[in-house]
C-alpha positions as CSV (number, residue, x, y, z in Angstrom):
1,M,-23.6,31.8,12.7
2,R,-26.3,29.6,14.3
3,K,-26.0,27.0,11.4
4,F,-22.7,27.3,11.5
5,I,-22.4,26.0,15.4
6,E,-25.0,23.5,15.0
7,R,-22.9,22.1,11.9
8,L,-19.7,22.3,14.2
9,S,-21.6,20.4,17.3
10,N,-23.0,17.5,14.9
11,R,-19.3,17.3,13.7
12,L,-18.2,17.1,17.2
13,I,-20.9,14.7,18.5
14,K,-20.5,12.5,15.7
15,F,-16.5,12.6,16.3
16,L,-17.2,11.7,20.0
17,T,-19.2,8.8,19.3
18,S,-17.1,7.2,16.5
19,R,-15.2,4.2,16.8
20,V,-11.8,6.1,16.1
21,F,-12.5,7.9,18.9
22,F,-12.7,5.1,21.3
23,V,-9.6,3.5,20.0
24,A,-7.6,6.6,20.2
25,M,-8.8,7.0,23.8
26,I,-8.1,3.4,24.7
27,L,-4.6,3.7,23.2
28,I,-3.7,6.8,25.1
29,L,-5.1,5.5,28.3
30,Q,-3.0,2.5,27.9
31,L,0.0,4.6,27.3
32,A,-0.8,7.0,30.1
33,T,-1.4,4.2,32.5
34,I,2.2,2.2,31.7
35,S,4.2,5.7,31.5
36,L,2.8,6.6,34.9
37,V,3.1,3.0,36.7
38,I,6.6,2.8,35.2
39,T,7.8,6.5,35.8
40,G,6.6,6.4,39.1
41,L,8.0,2.8,40.2
42,G,11.4,4.1,38.0
43,T,11.9,7.2,40.1
44,N,11.4,6.0,43.1
45,I,13.0,2.8,43.9
46,K,16.3,2.7,42.4
47,W,16.6,-1.3,41.3
48,I,13.5,-0.9,39.3
49,R,15.1,2.4,37.4
50,N,18.5,0.3,36.8
51,T,16.7,-2.3,35.9
52,L,15.1,-0.4,33.1
53,N,17.8,1.2,31.9
54,I,19.4,-2.4,31.2
55,I,16.2,-3.8,29.1
56,N,16.5,-0.5,27.4
57,I,20.5,-0.8,26.7
58,L,19.6,-4.5,25.8
59,L,16.8,-3.5,23.4
60,I,19.1,-1.0,21.8
61,L,21.3,-3.3,21.1
62,R,19.1,-5.6,19.6
63,V,17.7,-2.7,17.4
64,I,21.2,-2.1,16.2
65,N,22.0,-5.8,15.6
66,Q,18.4,-6.5,13.5
67,Y,18.9,-7.0,10.0
68,K,16.7,-3.8,9.2
69,N,16.8,-0.8,7.4
70,T,19.5,1.7,8.7
71,A,17.1,4.7,9.4
72,Y,14.5,2.4,10.8
73,K,17.0,1.4,13.1
74,L,18.5,4.8,14.0
75,T,14.9,6.5,14.8
76,W,14.3,3.7,17.2
77,A,17.4,3.7,19.0
78,L,17.5,7.4,19.4
79,I,13.8,7.1,20.7
80,I,15.0,4.5,23.4
81,G,18.1,6.4,24.1
82,V,15.9,9.6,24.6
83,L,13.1,8.4,26.6
84,P,14.7,5.9,28.6
85,L,11.5,4.6,30.6
86,F,9.1,5.1,28.0
87,G,10.9,4.7,24.9
88,G,11.5,0.8,25.3
89,I,7.5,0.5,25.7
90,L,7.2,2.6,22.6
91,Y,9.4,0.3,21.0
92,L,7.6,-3.3,22.2
93,M,4.5,-2.2,21.3
94,F,4.7,-0.4,18.0
95,A,8.5,-1.3,16.5
96,E,8.3,-5.1,15.9
97,R,6.8,-5.4,12.4
98,K,4.9,-8.4,14.1
99,V,1.6,-9.0,12.7
100,P,-0.6,-10.3,15.6
101,K,0.3,-14.4,16.3
102,A,-3.0,-15.4,15.5
103,L,-3.6,-13.6,12.2
104,R,0.3,-13.9,11.2
105,G,-0.3,-18.1,11.7
106,R,-3.3,-17.9,10.0
107,I,-1.6,-16.3,6.9
108,V,1.4,-18.4,6.8
109,Q,-1.0,-21.3,6.9
110,S,-3.4,-20.0,3.9
111,F,-0.1,-18.9,1.7
112,A,1.3,-22.5,2.2
113,E,-1.8,-24.6,1.5
114,S,-1.6,-22.6,-2.0
115,K,1.9,-22.6,-3.0
116,H,1.9,-26.3,-4.9
117,I,-0.9,-25.2,-6.8
118,L,1.2,-21.9,-8.2
119,K,4.1,-24.5,-8.6
120,D,2.5,-26.1,-11.5
121,T,3.1,-23.0,-13.6
122,E,5.7,-23.8,-16.4
123,D,9.1,-21.7,-16.4
124,I,9.4,-19.5,-19.3
125,E,12.2,-18.3,-20.9
126,I,13.6,-14.7,-21.0
127,D,15.9,-13.4,-23.6
128,D,16.7,-10.3,-21.9
129,P,19.0,-10.3,-19.1
130,D,17.9,-7.2,-16.7
131,I,14.2,-8.5,-17.2
132,R,15.1,-12.0,-16.3
133,Y,17.1,-10.7,-13.3
134,I,14.1,-9.0,-12.0
135,Y,11.5,-11.6,-12.7
136,N,13.6,-14.3,-11.3
137,Y,14.1,-12.4,-8.0
138,L,10.4,-11.9,-7.9
139,K,9.3,-15.4,-8.6
140,D,11.3,-16.8,-6.0
141,T,10.9,-14.5,-3.4
142,S,7.3,-14.4,-3.5
143,S,6.0,-17.7,-5.2
144,Y,4.2,-16.3,-7.9
145,P,5.4,-17.2,-11.3
146,Y,5.5,-15.2,-14.5
147,Y,3.4,-15.8,-17.4
148,K,2.7,-15.2,-20.9
149,D,-0.8,-15.4,-22.6
150,T,-2.3,-12.2,-20.7
151,S,-3.5,-9.4,-22.1
152,V,-3.0,-5.8,-19.9
153,R,-5.5,-2.7,-20.4
154,Y,-3.9,0.4,-18.8
155,F,-5.7,2.8,-17.1
156,K,-4.6,6.3,-16.6
157,I,-7.5,7.9,-14.8
158,G,-10.0,6.5,-12.5
159,E,-13.4,7.2,-14.5
160,E,-11.8,5.2,-17.2
161,Y,-11.2,2.5,-14.8
162,F,-14.9,2.3,-13.3
163,D,-16.5,2.2,-16.6
164,V,-14.8,-0.7,-17.6
165,L,-14.9,-2.6,-14.1
166,L,-18.7,-2.5,-14.4
167,E,-18.8,-3.5,-17.8
168,E,-16.6,-6.4,-16.5
169,I,-18.8,-6.8,-13.6
170,A,-22.0,-7.1,-15.9
171,K,-20.6,-10.3,-17.8
172,A,-19.9,-12.1,-14.6
173,E,-20.9,-15.9,-14.2
174,H,-19.3,-17.6,-11.5
175,F,-17.9,-15.3,-9.1
176,I,-16.8,-11.6,-8.3
177,F,-13.7,-11.0,-5.6
178,I,-13.2,-7.3,-4.1
179,E,-10.4,-6.1,-1.7
180,T,-9.9,-3.1,-0.8
181,F,-8.1,-0.4,1.8
182,I,-11.1,2.4,2.0
183,I,-14.8,2.1,1.6
184,K,-16.5,5.6,1.7
185,D,-20.2,6.0,1.1
186,G,-21.5,7.9,-2.2
187,Y,-21.9,7.7,-6.1
188,M,-19.0,5.1,-6.7
189,L,-20.3,2.3,-3.8
190,K,-23.6,2.8,-5.0
191,K,-23.5,2.2,-8.2
192,L,-20.7,-0.8,-7.4
193,T,-23.5,-2.2,-5.0
194,S,-26.0,-2.0,-7.6
195,A,-23.9,-3.9,-10.3
196,L,-23.0,-6.8,-7.8
197,K,-26.7,-7.0,-6.6
198,D,-27.9,-7.5,-10.2
199,R,-25.3,-10.3,-10.5
200,I,-26.2,-11.9,-7.7
201,A,-29.7,-12.1,-8.6
202,H,-28.3,-14.1,-11.6
203,G,-26.5,-16.7,-9.3
204,V,-22.7,-15.2,-9.1
205,K,-20.8,-15.4,-5.5
206,V,-19.6,-12.0,-4.3
207,Y,-17.2,-11.9,-1.5
208,M,-15.7,-8.8,-0.7
209,L,-12.6,-7.8,1.8
210,Y,-11.6,-4.5,3.3
211,D,-9.3,-2.9,5.5
212,D,-10.5,-2.5,9.2
213,G,-7.9,0.1,9.8
214,G,-8.0,2.2,6.1
215,C,-12.4,2.5,6.6
216,I,-12.0,3.4,10.3
217,T,-13.2,7.0,10.0
218,C,-15.2,6.3,6.5
219,L,-17.3,3.1,6.8
220,P,-20.6,3.7,6.0
221,Q,-22.9,2.7,8.9
222,D,-24.6,-0.8,9.0
223,F,-21.9,-1.7,6.1
224,D,-21.3,-5.2,6.7
225,K,-25.3,-5.7,7.4
226,H,-26.7,-4.1,4.3
227,M,-23.8,-5.9,1.9
228,R,-24.9,-9.3,3.8
229,S,-28.6,-8.6,3.3
230,I,-28.2,-8.7,-0.6
231,G,-26.0,-11.6,-0.8
232,I,-22.1,-10.4,-0.4
233,K,-20.1,-12.2,1.8
234,V,-17.9,-9.5,3.2
235,Y,-15.3,-9.1,6.3
236,A,-12.9,-6.7,7.9
237,F,-9.4,-7.8,7.4
238,S,-7.7,-7.3,10.7
239,P,-10.5,-5.5,12.8
240,V,-9.1,-2.6,15.1
241,S,-10.0,-3.7,18.6
242,I,-11.5,-1.0,21.1
243,R,-10.1,-3.7,23.8
244,L,-7.9,-3.2,26.7
245,S,-4.9,-5.2,25.3
246,L,-1.3,-3.8,25.5
247,L,-0.9,-7.0,22.8
248,S,-3.3,-5.8,20.3
249,K,-1.2,-4.7,17.2
250,T,-3.1,-2.3,14.6
251,N,0.1,-1.0,12.7
252,N,0.0,-3.8,9.7
253,R,-2.8,-3.1,7.2
254,S,-3.6,-4.4,4.1
255,H,-3.4,-1.8,1.7
256,R,-4.0,-4.1,-1.1
257,K,-6.8,-3.2,-3.9
258,M,-8.2,-6.3,-6.2
259,V,-11.0,-7.0,-8.2
260,V,-11.1,-10.8,-9.8
261,I,-13.6,-11.9,-11.9
262,D,-14.6,-15.4,-12.9
263,D,-10.7,-16.2,-12.9
264,R,-10.9,-14.3,-16.1
265,V,-10.1,-10.8,-15.5
266,A,-8.1,-9.3,-13.1
267,F,-7.8,-5.5,-11.6
268,T,-5.1,-3.9,-9.5
269,G,-4.1,-0.6,-9.2
270,G,-4.3,2.7,-6.7
271,Y,-8.0,2.8,-6.9
272,N,-10.5,2.2,-3.4
273,I,-14.0,2.8,-3.5
274,A,-14.5,6.4,-2.7
275,D,-15.7,9.3,-5.2
276,E,-12.8,11.2,-5.2
277,Y,-10.9,8.3,-7.1
278,I,-13.1,8.6,-9.7
279,N,-13.3,12.6,-9.5
280,H,-16.7,12.5,-9.1
281,I,-16.3,14.8,-5.9
282,V,-13.3,17.0,-5.7
283,R,-11.0,17.0,-2.3
284,F,-7.3,17.8,-3.4
285,G,-7.9,18.7,-6.9
286,H,-7.7,16.7,-9.6
287,W,-7.4,13.1,-8.7
288,K,-4.6,11.4,-10.9
289,D,-4.6,7.4,-10.4
290,T,-3.7,4.9,-12.2
291,G,-3.9,0.7,-12.7
292,C,-4.6,-2.0,-15.1
293,M,-6.7,-5.1,-16.2
294,L,-5.2,-8.3,-16.8
295,E,-7.2,-11.1,-18.9
296,G,-5.6,-14.1,-19.2
297,E,-3.4,-16.8,-17.6
298,A,-2.0,-14.4,-14.9
299,V,-5.4,-13.9,-13.4
300,W,-4.7,-16.7,-11.5
301,S,-2.4,-15.6,-9.3
302,F,-4.9,-12.9,-8.4
303,T,-7.6,-15.2,-7.7
304,L,-5.2,-16.9,-5.0
305,M,-3.8,-13.6,-3.8
306,F,-7.7,-12.9,-2.8
307,I,-8.6,-16.6,-1.1
308,Q,-5.5,-16.7,0.7
309,F,-6.3,-13.6,2.5
310,Y,-10.4,-14.4,2.6
311,N,-9.4,-17.8,4.3
312,A,-7.0,-16.2,6.6
313,T,-10.1,-13.9,7.8
314,V,-12.9,-16.2,8.0
315,K,-13.6,-19.5,10.3
316,E,-12.6,-22.8,9.4
317,E,-16.0,-23.8,7.8
318,E,-16.3,-20.6,5.7
319,K,-13.2,-21.0,3.9
320,L,-13.1,-21.2,0.0
321,D,-11.3,-24.1,-1.8
322,Y,-8.9,-22.9,-4.5
323,I,-9.9,-25.3,-7.5
324,D,-13.8,-24.2,-6.8
325,F,-12.4,-20.7,-8.3
326,R,-10.1,-22.1,-10.9
327,Y,-11.7,-21.6,-14.8
328,R,-10.1,-22.1,-18.0
329,Y,-10.8,-19.7,-20.7
330,D,-8.9,-19.2,-24.4
331,A,-6.5,-16.9,-23.6
332,P,-5.0,-14.5,-25.7
333,Q,-1.9,-15.6,-27.4
334,I,0.6,-12.9,-26.9
335,D,4.2,-12.6,-25.4
336,D,3.8,-10.1,-22.8
337,L,5.6,-11.1,-19.4
338,I,3.0,-10.7,-16.5
339,L,4.0,-11.3,-12.8
340,P,1.4,-10.6,-10.3
341,F,2.9,-10.3,-6.7
342,S,1.6,-9.9,-2.9
343,D,4.1,-8.4,-0.5
344,S,4.0,-9.0,3.3
345,P,4.9,-7.9,6.6
346,T,5.2,-11.4,7.8
347,D,8.3,-12.4,6.0
348,D,11.4,-11.0,5.6
349,D,11.9,-10.0,2.1
350,D,10.8,-6.4,1.6
351,I,9.4,-7.1,-2.2
352,S,8.0,-3.8,-2.7
353,R,10.7,-2.2,-1.7
354,S,13.2,-4.4,-3.6
355,V,10.7,-4.3,-7.1
356,H,11.3,-0.3,-6.6
357,Y,15.3,-0.7,-6.0
358,M,15.9,-3.2,-8.9
359,L,14.1,-1.0,-11.5
360,I,16.1,2.3,-10.4
361,T,19.4,0.4,-10.5
362,H,18.6,-1.5,-14.0
363,A,17.7,1.4,-15.8
364,K,19.6,1.8,-18.8
365,K,17.9,5.2,-20.4
366,Y,14.8,6.2,-18.5
367,I,13.0,5.5,-15.2
368,Y,9.7,7.2,-14.9
369,I,7.9,7.3,-11.5
370,H,4.7,8.0,-9.7
371,T,4.1,8.4,-6.2
372,P,1.9,10.1,-4.0
373,Y,4.5,10.2,-1.5
374,L,8.3,10.1,-1.5
375,V,9.7,9.0,2.3
376,L,13.2,7.3,1.6
377,D,16.1,6.0,3.2
378,Y,19.5,6.7,2.2
379,D,19.9,3.6,0.1
380,M,16.6,4.6,-2.1
381,V,17.8,8.0,-2.3
382,N,21.5,7.0,-3.4
383,S,20.3,4.8,-6.1
384,L,17.9,7.2,-7.4
385,C,21.2,9.7,-7.7
386,L,24.0,7.1,-8.8
387,A,21.1,6.3,-11.7
388,S,21.3,9.8,-12.3
389,K,24.8,10.7,-12.4
390,A,25.3,7.4,-14.9
391,G,23.2,9.0,-17.5
392,V,19.9,8.1,-16.8
393,E,17.0,10.2,-17.0
394,V,15.1,9.8,-14.2
395,I,12.0,12.0,-13.2
396,I,9.7,11.6,-10.1
397,T,5.9,12.9,-10.1
398,V,4.4,13.8,-7.0
399,P,1.2,16.2,-6.0
400,H,1.1,19.4,-6.0
401,I,-2.0,19.9,-3.5
402,P,-1.1,16.8,-0.6
403,D,-3.5,14.8,1.3
404,K,-1.2,14.6,4.4
405,K,0.7,17.8,4.5
406,T,3.2,16.3,7.1
407,V,3.9,13.6,4.5
408,F,4.6,16.1,2.4
409,M,7.1,18.3,3.9
410,L,8.9,14.9,4.1
411,T,8.7,14.7,0.4
412,R,9.8,17.6,-0.2
413,S,13.0,17.6,2.1
414,H,14.4,14.9,-0.5
415,Y,14.1,17.4,-3.5
416,K,17.6,19.2,-2.9
417,I,19.9,16.1,-2.7
418,L,18.0,14.5,-5.6
419,L,17.9,18.1,-7.9
420,E,21.9,18.2,-6.9
421,A,22.2,14.6,-8.8
422,G,20.4,15.7,-11.9
423,V,17.3,14.0,-11.0
424,K,14.0,15.9,-12.3
425,I,11.0,16.2,-10.2
426,Y,7.9,17.5,-10.7
427,E,4.9,18.3,-8.9
428,Y,1.2,17.3,-10.3
429,T,-0.2,20.7,-10.9
430,P,-4.3,20.2,-11.3
431,G,-4.5,18.4,-8.0
432,F,-3.1,15.0,-6.1
433,I,-1.5,12.2,-7.9
434,H,-2.3,8.7,-6.0
435,S,-0.7,6.5,-8.6
436,K,2.0,3.9,-8.3
437,L,3.6,3.7,-11.2
438,V,7.4,2.9,-12.7
439,I,8.5,2.9,-16.0
440,V,11.7,1.7,-17.2
441,D,13.6,2.0,-20.5
442,D,10.4,1.0,-22.7
443,K,10.2,-2.3,-21.8
444,I,9.5,-3.1,-17.9
445,A,7.2,-1.4,-15.8
446,S,5.4,-2.0,-12.3
447,I,1.6,-0.7,-11.0
448,G,-0.2,-1.7,-8.2
449,T,-0.8,-0.3,-4.7
450,F,2.9,0.3,-2.7
451,N,4.3,3.7,-2.5
452,M,7.7,4.8,-2.0
453,D,7.2,5.3,1.8
454,Y,8.0,3.2,4.8
455,R,4.8,1.9,5.6
456,S,4.7,0.1,2.1
457,Y,7.9,-1.0,2.2
458,Y,7.9,-2.4,5.7
459,L,4.4,-2.5,7.4
460,N,1.6,-3.1,5.0
461,Y,0.1,-5.9,2.9
462,E,0.4,-4.8,-0.7
463,C,0.1,-6.1,-4.2
464,G,1.2,-5.8,-7.8
465,V,2.1,-6.6,-11.2
466,L,5.4,-6.4,-13.6
467,I,4.6,-5.8,-16.6
468,A,7.3,-6.5,-19.7
469,Q,7.6,-6.8,-23.3
470,S,3.8,-5.4,-23.4
471,D,2.5,-2.4,-25.6
472,E,0.8,-1.1,-23.1
473,I,4.2,0.2,-21.7
474,S,4.2,2.9,-24.4
475,K,0.4,4.2,-23.6
476,M,1.8,4.3,-19.7
477,K,4.7,6.2,-21.2
478,E,2.5,8.7,-23.3
479,D,0.3,9.3,-20.5
480,Y,3.6,10.0,-18.3
481,L,4.5,12.6,-20.7
482,A,0.9,13.9,-20.7
483,T,1.0,14.3,-17.0
484,L,4.5,15.9,-17.2
485,A,3.0,18.6,-19.3
486,V,0.6,19.5,-17.0
487,S,2.9,19.5,-14.0
488,E,5.1,22.0,-12.4
489,R,8.9,21.5,-12.5
490,I,10.7,22.1,-9.2
491,D,13.7,24.3,-9.6
492,L,16.9,23.8,-7.3
493,E,17.7,27.4,-6.7
494,K,13.8,27.7,-5.4
495,V,14.2,24.6,-3.1
496,K,17.9,26.4,-1.9
497,K,15.7,29.4,-0.7
498,T,13.4,27.5,1.4
499,N,12.4,28.8,5.3
500,I,15.0,28.1,7.6
501,F,12.1,26.9,10.0
502,I,10.8,24.6,7.4
503,K,14.3,23.3,6.9
504,L,14.4,22.7,10.7
505,V,10.7,21.2,10.9
506,Q,11.9,18.8,8.1
507,A,15.2,17.5,9.2
508,I,13.5,16.8,12.6
509,M,10.6,14.7,11.0
510,N,13.6,13.0,9.0
511,V,14.4,11.4,12.0
512,F,11.0,10.0,12.6
513,S,10.1,9.4,9.0
514,P,10.6,5.7,9.3
515,L,7.4,5.7,11.8
516,M,5.1,7.4,9.3
């Protein structure tokens, strides 16, 4: 009992002295102060109360008339209407998908500086009209071209990915770029650091970006200092500030994950730097994740993606020159169609959502989906139902053991309407599925970092790759079917018998799902 109390006390002290605690307290203090001031003034001074009401009406009109997702607009209109003195403040602080002005300016500038380099890529003819439709949309909106002469290697599990990653790092001769959302201390980080340290000793330059919000509760102590001491140039993307500033925005995070080596190979997928991703530790049962490695011409797009973010993060004198990292190799002469892309909340194109939507609506035979979270709006649910009713086999695989119970309740809230339309839903019985994979008709697939939820679609920076006409798609399909074999198919009748209390909670949560 004494040891238990000591452990509990140590954990409490660690939490109370952590940065996440201070950030949370600062935020609560700001909200409480504003609430008390506005509520007090609004209650006691009639003209202030009337002015606030007029402002809230104008905000509701603004929300309704914005060209945004309907569910997102409805949620905020409801919050402003129900909380007339406080809802407007919440909206102004959190609802606008605006990256902080300074950061947004740096990112836009960095992207603009690299566009002329991408335009040098020669267009490629695509015979299949469905593939051509999706690829042309993505090329025009993301500004990244599609390539041939690039091989793809699919990874069905984190352990396989990490072994190959270490092998490729050992071959590095010029540079290594690493970008991730989460970093935790453990076996994976130590093994990676050792491999990087070895290449640095051979003159290889190593650059690393991590998202400060994603790492706020788990980044090892003195991480930056240690990485820089061994020669890694490491920076936090969009640091979370604990300053008393109402203008500080922490809502737009970089959820991207990539590794680029020598402009020769690039990795992307769901893998962060934490031991659960390679099943070295168990958190939510067996961790199922997927990714891929590109080798060839398409790697250049990932090289540019990293430099764009790196240059938007560092000081002017530390910026990288794109051309310094362009290397030419004997590319594989194959006809795979590869289109790497990134998605940003700084523009009006919801690229990740559009990719999912077009893959669903262009499926003729089947569409297989892996996603850890299924938090969808009406249009996405309707597209899945329409595809199923049109005779397309629609299968969605989600976790059985969730990492976020509230989001899992939202995921399950969609089961009934999808099942009634004929969509097949499976839960990955061994544990948690973190894979973000979509396969359509044996001919096209997407893999990357974006989930089927509002945060990935509208708020986060994401990246991925569209793959067509590749033999690896058959391997993806084979792995998907093997995953189904160990998963539980959800029964409609069982879903209909869900406890009335749980249904009520799900109904309430669905109203606020765009905020999760």
